[in-house]
N, C-alpha and C positions, 0 to 999 in steps of 0.2 A: 430608363430609356425615355428620351424627350418625345414630345408629340410629333415633331418633324421626322425623327428617326422611325417612329412607329408607322407613319404614313408612307415613308420611303420603302420600308420593308414590306408593307402590305401591297404596295403597287408592284414591287419586284416579284412578290409571291404570285400575283395574277399572271405575270409573264411566264414564270417558271411552270405554273400549272398548265398553261397552254402548250408549252414546249413538251412537257411530260406526256400529254395525250396526243402529241403529234400535230397539233393545230398551229402550224408555223405562221399561217396567214394572220390569225388572231394575235399571236405574239408580236408580229411585225406591226400590226395596226396599233396595239397598245403602246409600243415604244414610240412610233411616229406621232401619236397623239400627245405624249409627254414632251417630245422635242418641240412640237408646234406651240405648246403652252409655255415655252421658255426654258425647259429643263434640258438645254442643249449641252450636255456634258460629254467628255471623252468616253465615260463609262457606257452611256446609252448608245453612243455612236459605235463603239466596239461591239456591244451586244447586238445591235441591229445588223452589223456586218457579219457577225457570227451566224445569226439566224438566216440571213440571205444565202450564205454559203451552204447552209444545211438543206436548202430547197432542192428538189429533184431536177428542175429544169436548168439548162445551161445558162440562160440569161441571168437568172437570180444569182447563180453561183459566181458568175463573172463579176457582177456588181459587188458581191460579198468580198471577193478577192481584192478588187480595186480599192474598196473603201478600207479594208483591213490594212493593206500595204501603205495607203495614204496616212493612216493614223500612226503606223510604225515609224514613218519618216517625218512626222509633224514636228514643227518647232513652236514652242519649246517641247522637249521630250516628254512623253507620258510618264508620270511618276506615281499615279494612283495604283495601288497594289491590285485591287479588284479588276481594274481595266487591263493591267498588264497580264493578269491571269487569263482573261478572256482572249486577248490578242494571241497569247502563247498557244492556247487550246485551238484557236482557229488556224493558226499557222501549222500546227501539228496535223490537223485534218487535211489541210491543203497539200502538204508534202512538198519537198523540193525547195524549201525556204529556210534551210538551217542557218545560213548567215544572218538572216533577219531575226530569227528566234534568239540568236545570241545578242544581236545588237540592241534589241529593245531593253534588255536588262542592263547591258553595259552603259547605254545612254542614260537610263534612269539612275543608275548608281553614280554616274558622274554628275548628274544634275542635283542629286541629293546624297552627297557622300556620307552624311551622318545618319542616314536612315538605315538602321541595322536590319530591318525586315526585308527591305529591297536587296541589300547586299547578300544576306544569307539565302534568300530565295533564289537569287541568281546562281549562287554556288550550288545549292541543292539540285536545281534543275540540270545544270551542266554536269555535275557529278553523277547523277542518276542516269544520264544519257551517254556516259563514257566520253563526254566532250572535255578531254583533259586540258586543252588549250584555254577554253573559256573558263573552266573551273580554276585553272591556275591564275588567270587574270583576276577572278573574283577573290581568291585567297590573298593575292597581293594587295588588292584594294582593301580587304578586311584588315589585314595586318598593318597597313599604312594609316587607315582611318580609326582603327581601334587598337592602338599599340599596347594597351594595358592587358589585353587578353592574349597571353602567350601562345595559346593553342593555335591561333591563326598563323603565327609565324611558322610553327611546325607543319601546319597544313600546307603552307606555301612551299616549304621544302619538299614535302611528300608529293605534291602535285607536279612540281618541277621534275622530280625523279620519274614519276609515271610518264610524263611527256618524253623524257629522255630515253626510256626503255620501250616505248610503244612502237610497234612495227609500222603503224600507220603514220608516224611522224616523219617529216622530211629530214634529210641528213643535216641540214642547217639547224633545224629545231632540236634535234637530238644533241648536237654539239653544244648549242647555246644553253638549253635548259639543263643539260647534264653538268655543265660548268657552273651554272647558277646554283643548282642543288648542292654541288660539292662545296662551293664557297660558303653558302649559308649554313650548312650543317657543320662545316669546319669551324666557323665562327662560334656556333653553339657549343661545340666541343671545347674550344679554347676558353670559353667563358666559365667552364666548370672549375671551381677552386682547386688549386694544386694541393692544398692541405685538406685532407678528408675530414678533419675535425671542424672545419668552418661550417657553421649552421646555415648561413644565408648564401645564396648564389644569385647571380643576375637572372632576371625573369626569363630571358631567352636562352639560358644555358640548358644543356641536356639534363634531364631530371629522372629518367627512368631507363630500365633495361630495354624496353621496347624502342625508345628513341635511339639508344645506342645501336640496337640491331638495325634500325633504319640507316644509321650512319654506315655501318659495315656494308649494307646492300648498295648504298650510293657509291662508296669507295670501290667496291667490287665492280660495279658497272663502268667505272672510270679506269679500271685496270690498276688501281693503286693498292695492290695486295700487301706490299711491304709496309705501307703506312698503317694498314689494319693491324698488322703484327705489332708495330710500334705502339699503337694506341692500347692494344690489349695487354701490353707489357707495362703500361704506365701505372702510376699509383692511384690516380684519381678516377681513371676509367678502365683500368686493367682487370684481369681475371680475379684478382684478389681484392678488388675494390668493394666498397660497400654496395655499389650499384649492381655489380655482377655476382659477387660471392661464389665464384667458381661454378657458375651455371654451365651444365654440360653443353648446351647449345652454343655457347660462346667458345668453349674448348673446340667444338667441331669447326667453328668459323676460323679459329686460329690454325688448326690442322690444314684446312683447305687453303688458307691464305699462304701458309708456309710453302705448300706444294706449288701453288700458282706463281708465287714469287721466286720459286726455285732457290730458296734459302736452305740448301741441303744440310749444311753443317748445323745450323740452328734447329732444323727439323729433327735431325738425328738425336741431338741432345734433349730436345723437348719430349720426344716420344719415349726415350729411355727414362726420363724423369717421371712421365705418366705411368710407365710400366715397372717402375722400381719395385723390387720384391718387398712385400710388406714385412715390417719387423715388429709392429705393434698390433694389438687386437683391433684398434680403430681403423688402421690401414687395411687390415685383412677384410674388413666389412666393405670397404670402398673399392677393392681391387676388381670386383666383378664388373662395375661400371666402367672402369678404366681399361679392362681387358676387352676392348672393342676392336673390330676388324679395321675400322678407319685409322686407329692408332698404329696397328701392325702394318697396314698397307703403306703408311707414310714412312715407317721405320725401314721397310724393305726397299721402297722406292728411293729413299735418301741414300741407303747403302749402295744401291746399284748405280745411282747417278754420280756418286763420289769416286767410283772406279778405283778404289784403293784396296789392295790385298789385305793390308792391316785392318782397315775398317770392316771389311767383310768377315775377317776372322773374329774381330771383336763382337760383331753382331751375332755370329754363330754361337760364340761363347755366351752372349747375353741371353739368346733364345734357349740354349741348353740349360742355363741356370734357372730361367723362369719355369721351364718344363719340370725341372727337378723340384721346384718349390710348389708349382701348381700343375701336377700331372694330368688333371682332368680338363685343362684348358684346350678347347678345340682350336681357338685362334692361334695359340702358340704352336701347337702341333702342325697346323696348316702353314704357318709362317716358316717353320723349319723345312717343310716340303717345298714351299714356294722358292725359298732361297737355294735349295738344291737344284730345283728345276731351272732357275736362272743361271746357275753355274754350269749346268749341262748345256744350255743353249749357247753360252759364251765359250764353251769348249774347255772349261776348267775341270770338269769331272766327267767320268765315263758313264755310259749308259747303265752299266751294272750298278753304279752308285745311285742313279735316279730310280732304277727298278727296286733297289733295296729300300730307298726312302718311301716309295709308294707302298711297298709291302709292309713297312713299319707303320705307316699311317693307317693302312687297312687293319692291321693287327690291333692298333689302339682304338679305332673307331668302328670296328665291325658290328658292334651291337647298337649302332645309331643309324637311323634311316638316312641321315644326311651324308653318310660315308660315300655312297656311290656318286652322288652329284658333286661332292667336293673333289673326287679323284678325276672327274671328267676333264678338268682343266689341265691335267698333267699326263695321264696315261697315253693320249694320242701321240706324244713325243717319242714313245718307245717304238722300236721296230717290231715286225710281226713275231719274231721268235720270243722277244722279251715280253710282248703282250700275252702270248700263249702261256709263258711261264707264270705271269701274274695271274691269269685266269685259273690256272691249275693250283696256284698257291691259295687263291681265294676259296676255291672249292674244298681244298683239304682243310683249311682253317675252319670253314663253316661246318664241316663234318665233326670236327673236334670240339666245336663251341656249342654249349647248350644255353648259356645265359640263364636269366631268372626273371620272374615276373613278366611285365609287359614287353621286356626286351628279349624274351626267349624266342629263338628262331630268327632274329633279325639278321644275324650273320648269313644264314642260308638265303634270305631274301636279297641281301646285297650281292652274294655270290651269283644268284640267278640273274640279277640285273646286269652284272658284269658279263656273264655268259651271253645273255640276249644281245648286249651292245657289241661286244668285241669278237664273238664267234659267229653270231647269226646276222645281225643287222649290217655289219661291215661286209658281209659276203652273201647278201640276201638271195641273189639269183641262183646260188648253188646250194642253198639249204634244202636238204632232202625232207620228204614227208616223214620218214622215220625219226629224224632229228627233231622236227617240230612236235610230233606226237609225244616223243619222249620228254621234251621240255614241258609241254602243257601238262602231261601226266604227273610229272614231279611237282609242278606248281600246285595242282589239285590235291595231290597226296599230302604235301606239306601243309596245305591249308586245313585239311581235315584233322591232321594230327596236332595242330596248334591249340594251345590252351586259350580258352576265351572266358570272360567273366560270366557269372551266372545271370541269365536273362529272365529268370522266373519272376523277379520283382517288378521291374518297369522297363521292358525291352525298348520302348520308344526313346528312352534317355541314354541308351548305350552309345558311347562315342566310338569313333573309328579305332581299330586296333592295327598294330603293325602288320599282322598276318593278312589283313585285307588286301595288301599289295599283291599277294599271291594270286588271288582271283583276277585282279586287274591285269597282271602279267600273263596269266593263262589266256584271257580274252584277247589281249594284244597279240600274243603269239599266233593265235588262230587267224586273226584278221590280217596281220602283217605278212605272213609267209605262205598262206594257203594258195595264193594265186600262182605260185611256182610249181604246184603239184596237183592242180585240178584243171579240168577242161572248160571251166567257166569262161564266157565271153567277157565278163566284167573284170576290172582290176581286183576287186575283192568279191569272191563268191558269196552270193546272198545267203546260202545255207550256213556259211561260217559267221555271218553277221547274226543270224538267228541263234546259233549255238553260243556265240559270245554273249549275246543278250541273256540267254538262259543262265549262263554261269554268273553273270553280274546280278541277276535277280536273286540267285541263291545267296550271293554276298549281302544284298540289301536286307535279306531276312535276318541275318546276324548283326549287321551294322546299318541300320536304317538311315544314318546321317553321313555315310561315307560320300564325301563330295566328289572325289574322282570317279567313283563308280556310278553315281547318279548322273554326272555330267556326260560320261561316255554313253550311258544308257539313252540319254536324250538324243544324242547324235545317232546311235544305232537305230532307234525306233524311227527317227526321221528318214534315215537311209532306206529303211524297210517300208516306208510309206504308211507307217502306223502313227499318224500325227496325233490322234487322240491320246494314245499312251505316252507319247513324248510330252504332251502338255501336262499330263498327270504326273509324270516323273519330274518334270521341271518344277512343279509346284512344291515338291519335297525339298528343293534347294533353298526355299524361302528367300528368294532374291529380293533385296531391298535397296532403296536409295541409289547410290552410285553404281551398284551392280547392274542396274538396267543399262548402263553405259558400257561397262567392261565385260559383263558375263552374258547378258540376255541375248546377245547376238547368236549364241550357240543354239538357241531355239528359234529365234525370229528370222534369221537369214533365209529368204525364199519361202517362208512359211505360207505366204499368200498364194503361192502356186503349188503348194504341197498339201495344205490342210486349211482351206479357207472357211469351211463349214463347221458349225458347232456340232459336237458330239452330244449324245443324250446326256441330260443332267446327271451328276454324281451326287448321291446323298451326302449331305454335310459339307460339300465342297463349294468354293466360290465360283462365280461365272468364269473367271479367268482360267480356272483349272480345266475347263472343257470347251470354252468358247474362245476361239482365237481373236475375234474382234475385241472382246473384253480384255484379253491379255495385252493386245496392242495399246488399247486405250489407257490401261493402267500404266504401261511404260511411258506413254506420251504425257500423261498427267504428272509423272515424276519430273519431266523436263520443265513443265510449266511451274510447278510448285517450287522446284529447285531455283528457278530464276527469281521468283518472288522472294524466297527466303534469303537468297544471296544478296539481293538488293537491300533488304532490311539489315542484314549482317554488316554490310559495308557502311551504312549510315551509323549503326551503333558502334562499329569499330572505331570510327573517328572520335566519337565521344569518349571511348575508353582508351584511345591512343594506341590501338593495336595495329600499327601501320603495316608491318610485314604480313600479318594475317589478312589484312584488307587486300594487299597485293595478291596474295594467294587466292582469295575469294574472287577477285576480278579475273584472274587467269582461269580459274575453274569455270566461272560464268561464261567466259568467252569460249572455252573448249566445249561446254555443253550446248551453247547456242549454235556453234558451227559443227556440231558432232555429226559424223557420217551416219551414226546409228539413229539419231533423232530424225534426220532427213529420210532415211530408209524406212523407219517405222511409220512415219507419216504417209509416205507414198504407198507402203504395203497395206496399211489399214484401209486406204481408199480403194486399192485393188481388191482387197478382201470383200469390201462392201459391194463392189461392182459384180463380183462373182457370186456372192452368197446373199446379197440383200442386207436388210437390217437398217439401223439408224444411219441417216446421212452423216458423212464425216467431213462436211465442209468446214467445221471449226478448226481443222488441221491444215487448211489450205495454205496459210502463211508459212507454216513449218515446211510443208511439202515443196513449195515453190521458191523457197529461200535460195538466192543465187550466190551467196557468200562462199568463200573458199571452205573446203572441208577439213576437219581435224579428226584424226583417227586415234581413238584411245582403246580400241579393242585389245583384249589380252587373251592369251591362250595358255598361260602357265599353270592353270588349274588342272590341265591334262597331264597325266604321267607321261614322261618321255624318256625312253632308254635307247633311242636310236644312236647309231654311231655318228661322231662328228662329221659334218659334211653331207649327211643324209637329211632328207626332209623330216620334219618332226612327225611323230605319230599322229598328232591332231590333224596335220595336213592330209593324211591318208583317209580320214573319215569326214572330210568336208563334203558338203553338198554342192559341188561345182566350185569354180574359182571364187576367190574372195571379192565380193562386190566393192567397187571403189568409185572413182569419179565418173568414169564412163557409164557405169551402171546407173548412177544417180541421175545423170543428165538424160539418159535414155528414158528412165521412168518418169522424169519430169515432163519430157516431151509427150509421152503417152497420157499423162495426167491432163496436160493442156488439150490434147486431142479430145478426150472425153468431155472436158469442160466446154470446148467449142461446139461439140455435137449437141450437148444439152441446150446451149443457147440457140442453136439453129433449130432444134426440135421445138423449142418454146417460142420460136420466131422473135427472139429477143434481139433488138438492134445491136449491131457490133460496129461501133464508130471507128475503131482502129483494129484492123485484122492483125493477128499475131504474126511475127516474122517466122518464116519457114527455115529451120536450120539446115545445115549441110549434113549429108550422111557421114562425112569424114569426122564430124563432131562426136560421133558415137562409135561406128564400127569400120570406119575407113582404114584405120591403121591396124597392123597385125597385133598390137597390144590389146585389142578388144577382147581377145580370148583369155587374157589374164584377169578380166573383170567379169565376163559374161559367159553363160552357157551357150551352146549352139542354138537352143530353142529361143533364148533371149536375143541373140544376134539376129536370128531369122524374124522374130516378132518385131524387133526394132525397125528393120528395113520395111516391113509391111506397114507398121504404124506410121512411119514417116511418110509413106506414099498416101496413106489415108489422111494424114494431117494436111498434106499439100492439097488434096481434093477438098477437104473441109474448108480450108482457107479460101479456095476458089469459090465454093458454094456461098461463102460469106460475102462475096462481091468484091474481093480484093483483086486488083489488077496486077499484083506482083507475080501471080502464077499464070504462065502462058499456056495457050492451047496445046502446044507440044508437050509441056510438062504434064498436063492433064492426061493426055493420051498415054504417055510413058508410065504414069502412076497407075492408070487403069490396067495397063498390061501387066505391071508388076503384081498388083493385087490379084488379078485373074490367075496368073501363073502360080502364085502362092496358094490360092484356094484349091486349084487343081492338084497341086502337089500334096496338100493335106488330105484331099479326097482319096488319093492313091495310098498314102501312108496309113489311113484309117480303114481301108477297104478290107473287110473280113472274108477269109476263104472258107471252104467247106468244113475245116476243122475248128472254126471259130477263132482263127488267129489272123491278125493284121500285121503288116510290116512293123508298125510301131510297137505292138505287143511283143513281137518276137525279139525286139531289141531292148525292151524295158521291163519285162515281167520276170517273176521268179518261176523257174521251171523245176519240176520234179524229175525223177529218173525216167519217167515215161516219155518225156519230151513234150508234154502238154503244158501250156501256160497255166500256172497255178494261182498266182497272186500278183498284185501290183507292187512296184517299188516307187521311191521318190521320183525316179526318172520318168515313169509313166505319168504320174500326176503332174509333174512339172511341165512335161511336153503338152499334155492335154489342156491344162488350165492356161498355159501361155497361149496356146492356139485359140481356146474359147474366148479369152480376153480380147484378142485381135478380131475374132469372128463377131463378137458383140459390137465392136466399133464399126466393122465393115457393114453389118446388118443395119445399124443405126444410120450410117451415112447413106447407104443406098435406099433405105426406106424414105429418108428425107428427100433424096433426089427423085424418087418415084412419085412423090405426092403431086396431085393436080393443083394448079393455081399457085405454085410456090413462087414467091417474088425473088428468090435467090437465083444466082447464076445456074444455068442448066447443065446437067450431064446428059449424054445420049440416053433417052428413056429406056429403049430396048436393052441397052447394055447394062444400065443400072438395075433393071428388073431381073435380067439374067444372073448378074453377080449376086443379087439379093437371094435368089433361089439357090445358087451354089453355096453361099454362106450358110443358109439353113440346112442344106444337105450335110455340110461338114459338121455342123452342130449335132445333127442326128447321128452321124457316123461315130462321133466321139462318144456319144451316149450308148451306142450299140456296142462299142468296145468295152465300156464299163459294165454293161449287162452281161456280156460274154464272160468277163472275169468273175463277176458275182456268181454266175452259174457254176464256174469251175470251183470256186471256193466252197460252195454249199454242197458239192457232190458227196455222196456217201463214201466214207472211208478216208477222206482227206485229213481229218484230224489225226487219225492213227498214223497215216503216212508221214505227216509232219513230225510227230513225236519220234517215230522210228528214225527219221533223218537226223534229228538233233542228237539222238542217243547212240546211233550205231553206224552212221554212214556220212561220208562227205559228198555224196551224190555220185560216187564212182564205185561204191561197194567195196572199197579197199582199205578202210580204216583198220589200224592195227588193234589187236586184242587188248594191248596195254591201255590205250586211250579209251576204248569202249568200256573197259572195266572201271577205270577211274571216273568216267562220266556217270556210270550206273551207281557208283558208290556216293558220288557228290550230289547228283541231282535227284531230288525226291520225285517219284513217279507221279503222285497226285498233284504236286505243285507244278510239275512240268506240263501236265495235262491242262491245268488252269492257265498257265502261261501261253501255251499254244492256242487254246480256245479264245483267250482275250485278244491274241494277235489276229486270229481269223475274224473275230467280231469287229476289230478296228478296221481291217481291210474292207469288210463288207459295208460298214458305215461310211468309210471314205469314198467308196465307189458310189454309194447312194448320194453323196455330195455332188459328184459329177452329173448325176441324173437330175439334180435339182436346179442346175444352171439354166436360166431362161434367157432368150434373146430379147 
């Protein structure tokens, strides 16, 4: 390093040190001193503007903005890399100058076209920011200025394609860049030597399977499906070429392209070629890969589309010959059934033929758990009499079938699922108690009699067994049908939820890792208001990575208003297993780490030429950034902190307040479902209120803004721009609000909006009129009075809220809370906290803010405090009921012997006594009571 360089770095270090310790004034003085001494460089000017913008006062910030923008537009363009970096960083901090951020790099690249560092940095910044248009310009510049590096040419193709398929692109850009990508990649394909023996090919020719896969994606986006087929049939780029070597992913592309191009004759010939009955040992080894449903699906689709009797007969013969050669093939058997079903729908065969085909498939696959789900696509086409005949057939076959090993008894499980679906679920309102009890009893009896592996060695490693489905079916039967023969006010009697949970806990003893059982247990414990046990059960699912997006919603949805407080620590457990805040934070940390990891993978993918994988990563990153779950968890962790205290959650503000459109990736297929077609899935029956969607998120964001504004008002922080007050119609004005939100959430949203309007008025905004202030005060007062009445306890220790949301035993006395109780109380307390904060601010003497009538503010503050006290009095009353003598025994008796009406049949009682261990049941009921007690203690811990 030269002496001048050393001096330069030493001087820069002084400025950096001043910035690091927050002494911006000293940093500014050091720069100005160097400028006055003649070191008047764009670098120091840019640095000076950056430091000015970082000052707290508006005057310095405006100077920083002005000087930064002047440098960005200066002639000649700035080309020093360090200066460009500082300008870019300052523009990022300023926000709203995206066009300028692009232009500084583009101008520098044009000024110095042979400066590779500038060109690549331009591309990297644009690519990392998802600015496909700027990145595409950068790649075109790179491939024009550095033509010897072929990867820049492929990058230009790829970026043109990303622009063409991006939803944010204009229609003109999509067409323009789509055509450009097609022409460039076609040229690259044409450059591949026709003779595969040629060793050298032009630099810009396609050279790898990844690049060929990119071509197929571009062609597909342009609707050129027949051209894809033509390329995959060619010698130099086809399936048999050296580049592809019959890779199955390209076979899948050809299958898809044949279907989309509607090349039915070619599709039929190609699928028959793939499914040709093996004649040699080598072919027999590969038939399993080719025996893929995608191949069978195209074979069947092509047969139907050709609409030829001769073709149909040939396909039937082909399938029969395949089955004769490969009798164990599930896909071939299903293809035969599918073809028969299509023939029935077209009127070619009778219902008896379809029934016979369904029975034949059942006979073949009865010992496989997939049998029931496979038949669900075909059985509903049968009429009622034929369905009854099929159910009877399945029952008789299951009685005659023993099976062996792990498949023993699976036929009985399939028969019970068929019975549940087509005899019970399809006629749920008329299912008698005797029928349900008999069904549940048979499930429990079959479970006890099933053979299970020896657990004496390492029970924690025992995987799920087919017989586990019997316990899940028993629990589902109790939950699904009990409302038709009990006097409970609720859709699902709470005692049936408890009994179902006891049965599933018995299952988890034998199969600790049964996913369906654990997932249903999480839901049941949440429904019962036992949030601490739900957290503990959820931890056994070992949710990781993307499952926080697709599965975790089964625990987290509305958890902040059901179980916001931490349970007592569990020995050997992580905080997330008993502390809901920690559980939320872990989930949110996944989104942050996934975003960083995805960004790195995108950059590495370019180096490796994995273009299709990069596109998938970009799409995944977008879905996670705009995930409804990500937004919900960020809003809920902040609500949890408001109710339970703990570490501030301001680090999730950006996530919570993100206004971008929502993407929903929640899945529910991990739940067993045996409901009849057309009926709600079983999972929908055990949801905790409607599925939160856009309205729920917008409502929660408004509430979050309310608390943020109240915090600023309380700290007397200046509010230069008051937030805009939304309309009630944005949240609950339309009837569809009930599809997103519970009645408690709708009620709280109306109240919070009135409080928000009052808070905006207190901030000094002129947008809220005196008439609106008076209307909002009236609405809040009316709501507080209604809550006082709902929480008013009578002489029996019962309030109207408790009578609607608590678990009752036979005596008619409220016994324990449910999720409905906690949800209503915590939703109320959250709004009460906001009301108390607002009226406390309005009641302060000497406040510089706009005034509310002091007497009224003081009165409403007192009412809010009384509502808070009443909510806690309700919790104390329920705690007292839970701890009364003899309640544990009563709960055990109800689980074992009664539905709450005293009319359980002897058959079910007997099976429950044989299945449920008494000592384990006592521990189960005791833990449930302890969880309720702790959860009620959480209500008592909420402070205004």
